[in-house]
N, C-alpha and C positions, 0 to 999 in steps of 0.2 A: 083611747089609754090613758088609766088612770095615772097619777103623779107616782105612786108606789110603783106600778109597772115600769113607767118610764125610767125610775131609778135603777131597777133591775137590770133594765137592758142597756143603759148606760156603763154599769158597773161590769157586766158581762162583756160587752164591747171593750171597755178599757182592759180588762182581764186579758183578753185575747190577744190585744196589742202588746202587752207585758209580755206574754208568753211568747211571741213572736220573737219580741226583743231579746230575750231570754236564751232562745234557741240559736238565733244568728250569734250570739256573743260567745255560747259555748262552741258552736260550730268553729268559730274563728280563732277560739283560744284553747281547745282541747288538744291534748297531745295527740300527734299524727300516730294513726294505728295502721300498718302495712295491711293491705287487703290479700296480698298474696301469701301462700305458704313459705315460710322462711326456713332455710336449712342452717344447717351447722356453721357455715362461714358467713352467712348474713349475720348470724347473733355475734361472732367473733370480731367482725369488722365493726359492727355497731358498739361492741363493748370496748375495743380498743380506743375509739374515740370518746366515749362516754362513762366508761367505769371510774368511780372517783377514787377507788384505791388505787387503782394502774395510773392514774393522772396525778394523785398525789406523790406516787413513786417518780415520776418523771420530774415533778418539781423539786422533788427532795434531791434528786442527782444533781440536778442544775445548780441547786443551791450550794450541796457540797463542793463541787467542784470550780465554783468561786476562790476556794482557798487556795488555788494555783496562781491566778494572777495577784492575790493579795500578797503571797508569799513572796513573789518576784518582783512586787513592787518596793520591799525593804532592800534589797540590791541595786534599784537604779536611782538615778539623781533624784534628789529633792529640791525642787527650785520654788521660791516664794518671792514676792514682791509686796513692798508697803510704800505708800505715799501718805504725806501728811502735810498739813495745812493748819497756820495758828496765828491769832492774832492776841497780842499783850498789851494792855493799856496800865500806863503809871502815871501818878502825879507827883512831881518833885517839888519839895518844898525845903530847900536849903538854900545856903549862899550862894548866889550864882559863881561858876566858874567857867574857864574857857573849855568850850565844846560841850557842856552839861548846863543848860540854861533850865530854871524853874517852868513849872507848869505841866501840862499832860503830854506824854509821851506815848506815840503808838508805834509799837515793836510788832512786825510781821515777818513771819518765817514759814517758808514751804519748802519741800524737798521729797525725795524717793530713795528706797534702797532696794537693791536685788541681792538676794544671797542663795547659795546654793551648797549643797551638802552631798557628796557622793561616799557611799560605804566602800572602804579599800579590804579590809580586812573583819568579817563579821560572821564568826563559826556559826553563831545562833540562827543568822538568817538564811545562811546556807542550809543548816539542818531543817530549817522550816520549809524550805523549797522540797525538799526530799520528802517530808513528811506529807506536804500537801500532794504530791504526785502520788503517794500511797492511797491518800485519802480518796484522790480522784478516781483511780482504779477500783478501789473498794466500792465507791458510788455506782460505778459503770457494772460492775458484777450485781451489785442490790438490784438495780433497775433490771437487769437481764434475768436475775432470777424472779422478779416481780412480773416480767412478762411469761415466764413459764407457768407461774401460779395463775395467771389470768386464762391460760390456754385451758389448764386443769378446772379452774372455776367454771369457764364457760362450758365446757363438757359436761361438768356435774350437773350445772343449772339445766342445761338443755335435756340430758338423759333423766334429771328428775322428773321433767316434765312429761316426756315419753313415757317412762315408768308408771307415773301417775294415771296416764291415759289409759295404758294397759290395764292397771288395776280397776279402773272404773269401768271400762269395758268388759272385763271378766266377772266384775261383782254384778254388773246388770245382767249379763248372761245368767250368771248364777241367780239372780232374783228372778228371772223370768223360769229358768228351770224349778225354783222351789215354788213359783206361783203354779207351774203346771202340775207339780206334784200335790199341792193344797187342793187344787182342783179334782185330782182324782182320788184324794185320800175322801173329800167330801162326797164324792158320788158314791165310793165304797161303802160309806157309811150310810148313805142313804138307802142303798139296796140290800144292807146287811151284811156285807161281806167283811167289813171291819169293824173294830170298837170305836167309840167316840175318841178314844185315847189318840188313836192315829191321826184324826182330824187335828187336835190339839197339838200334837207334834209337828205336824206339817205346819199348822199356822205359826209355832213358834220358829222354826227354821226360816220360813218367809218374812217373819217380823225381823228377825236377826239379818236377813240379807238387805232388808230396807234400810236398817240403822247403818249397815256398812258402806251402803251405797251414798249414804249422805256424809259419811266419813271420807270417802274416796273422793266425793266432789269438792270437798273443803280442801284435802290435800293437794288436789289439782290447782285451786285456785290459789292456794299459798305457794305451789312452786312455780306458778306463772308469775306471781308478785315478786319471786326472788329473781326469776329471768327478767322483769322489768327492771329490777333494781341495778343490774349489770348494764343495761343498754338504754336506759331512760325512756322505753317505749313498750307498748303492749303489742302482742302479736295474735291475730284471730287463729292463726294455725300455723303450726310448726311440721316439718317432714318427718316422718316415720321411716324406719327401715323396710325398703321395698327387696332387700335381699337378704339372704342368710349371712349372719355374722361368719366370718371365717375364724376357725379357733385355730391358734398357732402358736407353738412353743416360744418363749422368748429366744431370740436370737442374737448373739450365740448363746447356744443351750449349755452355758456353763455359768454357775452361779459364781465362780471366783473370778471370771471375766468381767460380769457385771459390778462386782464389787471393786477391782482395778480400776475399772471406768468411773465408777463414782468418787474414788478417793481422787482422782485426777483431775475430773471434770465437772464435777458437782459446784454449781455458782454460789450455793451458801456457804460450803466448805472453803472455797477459794476466797471468798469475800473474808471471811472470818481469818483466814490467812495473813490477808492484807491488814484486817485489822489488829492482828498481833504486831507488823510491821509499823504501824501507825504508833502504837503504843511503845515500840522499843525507840523510836526516833524521838519520842516525846521526852524520854530519860534522858537522851544526849541533849534536847534543847534546854532542859531545866537546868541540868549540870553545867553546861555552857554560857550559863549567865554569870559565872564566876570569872569568865575568860575576858582577856581586855579586846577591844576593838578599836580598828583605827579608821578615820575618815578624812577626807579632802575637803575642806572649807574655803568658801570665798564668797565675798560681797563687794557690791558697788553702790556707792550712793553720791547724791548731790544735795547740797542744802542751800538756800538763798534767804539771807536776812537782810530786811532794810526797814528804816522807820522813818519819821517826819523829820528828822534832822539829817543835814547832809552828809551821812556814814552808811555804809552797806557792807555786807560780808557775804561771798559766794566760795563755796567750799565743795569739793568733789574729790573723790578718791575711793580706793578699795583695797582687799586684803586678800591674800592667798595664803593658806597653811594648812598644816596637818594637826588633827587632834586626836590625841590617845586619850582613850576612856577605860580606866581600870577600876573594876568593882572591887571595894575593901571590904565593906560589910554592910549587910542589907538587913540586920536584925534576925538573920537564921531564916529568912521566908525561902532564900534560893535552896537550901538543904532542905527545907520542908516540901518545897514542892517538887524536887528531887525524888524524896520518899515518896509521895503521892503518886509519882508517874509510875514509879517502881511497882507500888501495889495494883495500879491500873494495868499495868503490863501483866503480872501474876494473873489478875482476872481475865484479861484476853487470853492468857493461856489456858485457862481453866476452860473458858466457852468454846475455846478451838477444840479443846480434847472433849467436851460433851458434844460438841455438833459431829466431830469425827465418830465418835461411838455410835449416837443416833443413826448417824448415815449408815453406818455397817447394818446394823440392826434392821432398819428401816428398809435398805435394798435387800437384805436376806428374806424379809418377812414378803416384800411385794412380789420377788421372785417366786416364792413358794405359793403365794397367793394367786398369781397369774396360772400356775400348774393346778393348783387345786381347783379353780374357777373353771377350768378345762374339763377336767375329769368330772366336777360336779353337772355342768350343763349337759355332757354325754350321759350323766347316770339319769339325771331328772328327766331327758328326753325319753329313756327307757321307763321311767316311772310314770311318766304321761301315758304312755301306750298302755301299761299295766293298770293304771287307774281308770283308763277307760273300758279296758276289757273288764275289770271288775264292776263297774258301774253298770254295763250292759248286762252281765249275767245277774247281777244282784237285782236289777230292775226286773229281769224276764222271770225270776225265782218269785219276785214279788207278786207279779201277775198271776203266777201259778199257786200263790197262796203259800209258798213255803217260804217266804222271808218277809219281813214288816217294814213298814214305812222306814223306821228309824233306820234299819239297814240301809235303805235306799238314800236318805239323807247323808248318813255317814259316807257313803261311796260317793256320792254326788260331792260333797264337800271335800273329801281327799282329792278328787280330781281336779276341781278348780284351785286349791292349794297347790298342787304341783305345778298347774299351769302359771299362777302367779309368780312362784319362786323361780321357775324357770326363765320367765321373762324378766325378772328381777336380776338374776345372776348374769343374765347376757350383758347388761349394763354395767354390772361390777367387773366384769372381766374386762372391758373396754376401760373402765378407769384405773383398773390396777394396771392395766398395761402403760396408761399415760403416766401413773405415778412411778412405775419402775423406770420409764425414760427419764422421768423428771429427776428422781435420784441420780441417774448417770449422767446427766447434764446434757442429754441428745433432746429432750422434748423441743420439738419445732412447729410452726404453724402446717408445716406439710404433713404431719400426724394427724390433725383434723381434716386436712384436704382428702386423705385416703379414708378416713371414716365417712366423711361427706358423700363420697362416689358410691357408698352403699345405701344413701338414702333415696 
């Protein structure tokens, strides 16, 4: 073995060892990928623990509810303690007097003091408690709305993956059919039954299906990434529908009943109502800064003083009393803050009205969308049957020489377009049903469980 051969041998062996180490590290630190086919509930449970948007909503709710104990604290006793110790040195240079000799004097003192303040009458603090309670209720409703939004986002991401899989499957089937037509056109051209133009038209249709397949594969990958964003993990496969999706009208089958339910139970609207109450209480809080407050105050302390002369002083005592605080003038700040709170209240009223109007429109639209989805799916099922018959008859006519390959390709494309549209509209029906329930405030994880039973 030459020196050069030995060098290449050692380098290859070293690269093999490094490759193994890299493989081990990747296996240890790569995110776990479930090997089983996950269903809708598996995805929802994973998103419930991993979705950043929902986790942020949970933390925001906990943060906002801290306003309650903070407001109550203003009504509870405030107790504080202080301790001190000091050394004072002085050099006396004056004619000596009795009890005050010349020289350096060391004066030491130490002591402690305990004080307490209890609010007796403080309108501002009591209003703060009411405002904090409304803030806490608003935070609870906002989190509940985020939980409903998570249910819909999980269903959307899941159905987008299934829809992309259906689109890819149908695109591949159309590509195979186009390939079959291309082969037939080539043979017919070779035997002189068709012109060369037929081959080019079939080739163009096949090339288009290849490009469509590439786009469908990319869409599937992107939708899988969107699903991973919710759960923090990838899935090798997810379960598709094994049963026909039942098509049912919204229950109750009355649009006004759904609107009334939305007005009473929609979580976002209820949170906006509490937002108005928070703004209302803020006006009272700012205006109450003009009002006097009464507090009970008390303190107790002890001080010991001694020096290097035979004299010392020990004192201890306490006080207990009432303190009345009457605001007289604050430079106009209280009036300005009150006006600002009034403007914020008007903004909250406008936002509530806007939320109410959007809710009514959205509820009506989703109710109509569900009904339209049902009608569309039924019509598309019939359209698929008609497109299949049209394709079969066109293909037979083409073989008989009465139709061209272009007619066959158009009929075939219409058939697969109908299948893709029907598959997509089934998922739209399920999502519109969930949106209608979300608008009415009745969307729950049980709705996902019912859908999951069809997988």
